[in-house]
C-alpha positions in Angstrom: 0.0 0.0 0.0 2.9 2.3 0.7 4.0 2.1 -3.0 0.5 3.0 -4.2 0.3 5.9 -1.9 3.7 7.2 -2.9 3.0 6.9 -6.6 -0.5 8.6 -6.2 1.1 11.5 -4.3 3.7 11.8 -7.0 1.1 12.0 -9.7 -0.9 14.5 -7.7 2.0 16.9 -7.3 3.4 16.2 -10.7 0.2 16.7 -12.8 -3.0 17.4 -10.9 -1.8 20.4 -8.8 0.0 22.2 -11.7 -3.1 21.4 -13.8 -5.4 23.1 -11.4 -3.1 26.1 -11.4 -3.1 26.0 -15.2 -6.9 25.9 -15.3 -6.9 28.9 -12.9 -4.4 30.7 -15.2 -6.6 30.0 -18.3 -9.7 31.3 -16.5 -8.2 34.8 -16.8 -8.3 34.4 -20.5 -11.4 32.3 -20.9 -14.1 32.8 -18.3 -15.7 29.5 -19.3 -12.8 27.7 -17.8 -13.5 29.5 -14.5 -16.8 27.7 -14.4 -14.9 24.4 -14.2 -13.3 25.6 -11.0 -16.6 26.4 -9.2 -17.3 22.9 -7.8 -14.0 23.1 -6.0 -15.2 26.3 -4.2 -18.6 25.1 -3.0 -19.1 23.5 0.4 -21.8 21.2 -0.9 -19.8 19.9 -3.9 -20.7 16.4 -5.1 -18.3 13.8 -6.2 -19.2 13.9 -9.9 -18.2 17.5 -10.7 -15.2 17.2 -8.4 -14.0 14.1 -10.2 -14.5 15.7 -13.6 -12.4 18.7 -12.4 -9.6 16.4 -11.2 -9.6 14.6 -14.6 -9.5 17.8 -16.5 -6.8 19.2 -14.2 -4.8 16.0 -14.8 -5.1 16.5 -18.5 -4.0 20.2 -18.2 -1.1 19.0 -16.0 0.0 16.6 -18.8 -0.1 19.5 -21.3 1.9 21.7 -18.9 4.3 18.9 -18.4 5.0 18.7 -22.1 5.7 22.4 -22.2 7.9 22.1 -19.1 9.8 19.2 -20.7 10.8 21.4 -23.6 11.6 24.5 -21.6 13.5 22.8 -18.8 14.9 19.5 -20.1 15.5 20.3 -23.7 16.6 23.9 -23.4 17.7 25.0 -19.9 19.1 21.7 -18.5 20.1 19.9 -21.7 23.6 19.2 -20.2 22.0 17.2 -17.4 20.2 14.3 -18.8 20.0 10.6 -18.4 21.8 8.3 -20.8 19.6 6.7 -23.4 20.8 3.2 -22.3 20.2 3.8 -18.6 17.7 1.0 -18.2 19.7 -1.7 -20.1 21.0 -4.3 -17.8 19.6 -2.8 -14.6 18.4 -5.4 -12.1 15.0 -5.3 -10.4 16.6 -3.7 -7.3 18.1 -0.8 -9.2 14.9 -0.2 -11.1 13.1 -0.1 -7.7 15.5 2.5 -6.5 15.2 4.5 -9.7 11.4 4.5 -9.3 11.8 5.8 -5.7 14.1 8.6 -7.0 11.5 9.6 -9.5 9.0 9.9 -6.7 11.4 11.8 -4.5 12.9 14.2 -7.0 11.4 14.1 -10.5 7.8 14.6 -9.4 8.8 17.7 -7.5 10.7 18.9 -10.6 7.4 18.4 -12.6 5.5 20.3 -9.9 7.9 23.3 -9.9 8.2 23.3 -13.7 4.5 23.0 -14.3 3.7 25.8 -11.9 6.4 27.9 -13.6 4.6 27.4 -17.0 1.2 28.0 -15.5 2.4 31.3 -13.9 3.6 32.4 -17.3 0.0 32.0 -18.6 -1.5 33.6 -15.5 0.5 36.9 -15.3 -0.6 38.4 -18.7 -4.2 37.5 -18.0 -4.0 39.2 -14.6 -2.4 42.3 -16.0 -5.0 42.4 -18.8 -7.9 42.2 -16.2 -6.3 44.6 -13.7 -4.4 47.0 -15.8 -3.5 50.1 -13.9 -0.1 51.7 -14.1 0.5 52.1 -10.4 2.5 50.7 -7.5 0.4 47.5 -7.5 1.7 46.5 -10.9 5.2 47.0 -9.7 4.6 44.8 -6.7 2.9 42.1 -8.7 5.7 42.2 -11.3 8.4 41.9 -8.6 6.5 39.1 -6.8 6.0 37.3 -10.2 9.8 37.5 -11.0 10.7 36.3 -7.5 8.1 33.4 -7.7 9.4 32.4 -11.2 13.0 32.5 -10.0 12.1 30.4 -7.0 10.2 27.8 -9.1 13.0 27.7 -11.7 15.8 27.2 -9.1 13.7 24.6 -7.3 13.0 22.8 -10.6 16.8 22.9 -11.4 17.8 21.6 -8.1 15.4 18.7 -8.0 16.1 17.7 -11.7 19.9 17.8 -11.2 19.6 15.7 -8.0 17.4 13.2 -9.9 19.8 12.9 -12.8 22.8 12.7 -10.6 21.4 10.0 -8.4 20.0 8.0 -11.3 23.4 8.2 -13.1 25.2 7.1 -9.9 22.9 4.0 -9.7 23.6 3.2 -13.3 27.3 3.9 -12.9 27.3 7.1 -15.1 28.2 10.7 -14.4 25.5 13.4 -14.6 28.0 16.1 -15.6 29.2 14.3 -18.7 25.8 13.6 -20.2 25.3 16.3 -22.8 23.3 16.6 -25.9 
C-alpha cells in the first residue's frame, strides 16, 4: 500500500496540482474555464463535478508537463540528462531505487516546472484584467519575478539531483551527459 500511496502522491503533485493552477491561469483568458473551478469552491460539492475537475486538471497537467519538458529538459538543462541506455542491464533492485528517485525528486521537478509554466500564462491574464499603471503593478511584477525565480531554481535543483542519483545508480556521471 505504501508504494501505491507514494505513486499517487507523486502524480498528484506532478500533474494534478499544476493542472489546477493551469486551469486557474486559463480562467483569466477564458471565463468559461473559470466555471470548471466552481465545484471546488462550493461547500456542498458532489463527487461527480469534483471528479471531472480532477480529470480535466490532470489533462491540463500533462499539457503543462509537455511544455515544461521542452523549456527545462530540452533547453535549460540539456547538459544534465539521463543516458539513453540507462535501463539496459539494470536489475530489479536498481529499477526499484530508480522509481523511488523519480517519486522523491522528479515529481517535484514536474510540480515546480508545471507551476512555472502556468504562472507564465497567469500573469498576462491578470495584467489584462487589472491593468493600472500604479505601484500594485510593480509589486505584482516583482512578486512574479521572484516566484518564477524560486520555481525555476527549485526545478533545477530537483532535476539535477534526480539525474545525478540515477546516473550514480547506473554507474554514469550526470555532468558528462550532454546533448
